C-alpha positions as CSV (number, residue, x, y, z in Angstrom):
1,M,0.0,0.0,0.0
2,R,2.9,2.4,0.8
3,R,4.3,2.0,-2.7
4,L,1.1,3.2,-4.2
5,L,0.8,6.3,-2.1
6,L,4.2,7.8,-3.1
7,P,3.4,7.9,-6.9
8,L,-0.1,9.1,-6.2
9,A,1.3,12.0,-4.0
10,A,3.8,12.9,-6.7
11,A,1.1,12.9,-9.4
12,R,-1.1,15.1,-7.3
13,A,1.7,17.6,-6.7
14,L,2.5,17.8,-10.4
15,S,-1.2,18.3,-11.3
16,A,-1.2,21.6,-9.4
17,C,1.2,23.2,-11.9
18,V,-0.5,25.3,-14.6
19,T,1.3,27.1,-17.4
20,E,-0.5,29.6,-19.6
21,V,1.1,30.8,-22.8
22,V,-0.3,34.2,-24.0
23,R,0.3,35.0,-27.7
24,P,0.5,38.7,-28.6
25,E,-1.9,40.1,-31.1
26,R,1.2,40.9,-33.3
27,E,4.9,40.4,-32.9
28,T,7.1,43.1,-31.7
29,T,10.7,43.5,-33.1
30,L,13.4,45.1,-31.0
31,S,16.1,47.0,-32.8
32,V,19.3,47.4,-30.8
33,A,22.3,49.5,-31.8
34,R,25.5,50.0,-29.8
35,V,27.2,53.4,-30.3
36,G,30.3,53.9,-28.1
37,G,29.3,53.3,-24.5
38,E,25.5,53.5,-25.2
39,S,22.9,51.1,-26.3
40,I,19.9,52.3,-28.2
41,V,16.8,50.0,-28.1
42,Q,13.7,50.8,-30.1
43,W,10.4,49.2,-31.1
44,K,6.9,50.1,-32.3
45,G,4.4,50.4,-29.5
46,V,0.7,49.6,-29.4
47,R,-1.7,52.2,-27.9
48,G,-3.1,51.0,-24.5
49,V,-0.2,48.6,-23.8
50,S,2.5,49.3,-21.2
51,Y,6.1,47.9,-21.8
52,T,9.0,47.3,-19.5
53,L,12.4,46.8,-21.0
54,L,14.6,44.3,-19.2
55,H,18.4,43.6,-19.5
56,S,20.8,40.9,-18.6
57,D,24.6,40.9,-18.6
58,R,24.8,37.2,-17.8
59,G,23.7,35.4,-21.0
60,G,20.0,35.8,-20.3
61,A,20.0,35.0,-16.6
62,G,19.0,37.5,-13.9
63,W,16.8,39.9,-15.9
64,K,16.5,43.4,-14.4
65,P,14.4,46.4,-15.6
66,V,16.2,49.2,-17.4
67,A,15.9,52.2,-15.0
68,E,14.3,54.6,-17.5
69,A,12.2,52.0,-19.3
70,V,9.5,50.8,-16.9
71,N,5.8,51.1,-17.9
72,L,6.4,52.9,-21.1
73,R,3.3,53.6,-23.2
74,A,2.7,54.5,-26.8
75,S,0.2,57.3,-27.4
76,Q,-0.8,55.8,-30.7
77,D,-0.3,52.5,-32.6
78,G,3.0,52.3,-34.3
79,E,4.7,55.0,-32.3
80,L,8.4,54.4,-32.1
81,L,9.5,54.0,-28.5
82,V,13.3,54.6,-28.0
83,V,15.4,53.8,-24.9
84,K,19.0,54.9,-24.5
85,E,21.3,53.6,-21.7
86,K,24.9,53.7,-20.8
87,V,26.6,50.3,-21.0
88,P,30.1,49.6,-19.6
89,A,32.8,48.7,-22.1
90,G,33.2,45.0,-22.6
91,V,29.6,44.1,-21.4
92,N,27.6,42.0,-23.7
93,R,24.1,43.1,-22.7
94,R,20.9,41.3,-23.8
95,Y,17.4,42.8,-23.8
96,H,13.9,41.5,-23.3
97,L,10.6,43.4,-23.8
98,M,7.9,42.6,-21.3
99,Q,4.2,43.7,-21.8
100,T,3.1,45.0,-18.4
101,G,-0.3,46.5,-19.2
102,D,-3.6,45.6,-20.7
103,A,-3.6,44.3,-24.3
104,P,-5.9,46.1,-26.7
105,A,-9.4,44.7,-26.8
106,A,-10.0,42.0,-29.5
107,K,-11.5,43.3,-32.7
108,K,-15.1,42.2,-33.4
109,R,-15.7,40.6,-36.8
């Protein structure tokens, strides 16, 4: 009886994990340029959506928000959002864009 309880408990613990993948209405492309000691990151925003730009200097581990790029909003669809930040010499910085606000309402057909 004891052998049966362990697999049952493990199965019950695993069944509590839920993952939801949310697909954006459209893809967002980040453009990143490095000029001297500064990175310039830009993308086209969607009205009504808030964005936070994250960075990592450790190959994609330990994401942190870029100081001046938290909860940025576009005033209209397609507005170019631009973030500039100083990056120390020799640092290979990666960027990730996170949607932090409400997505636009779905269009009715």
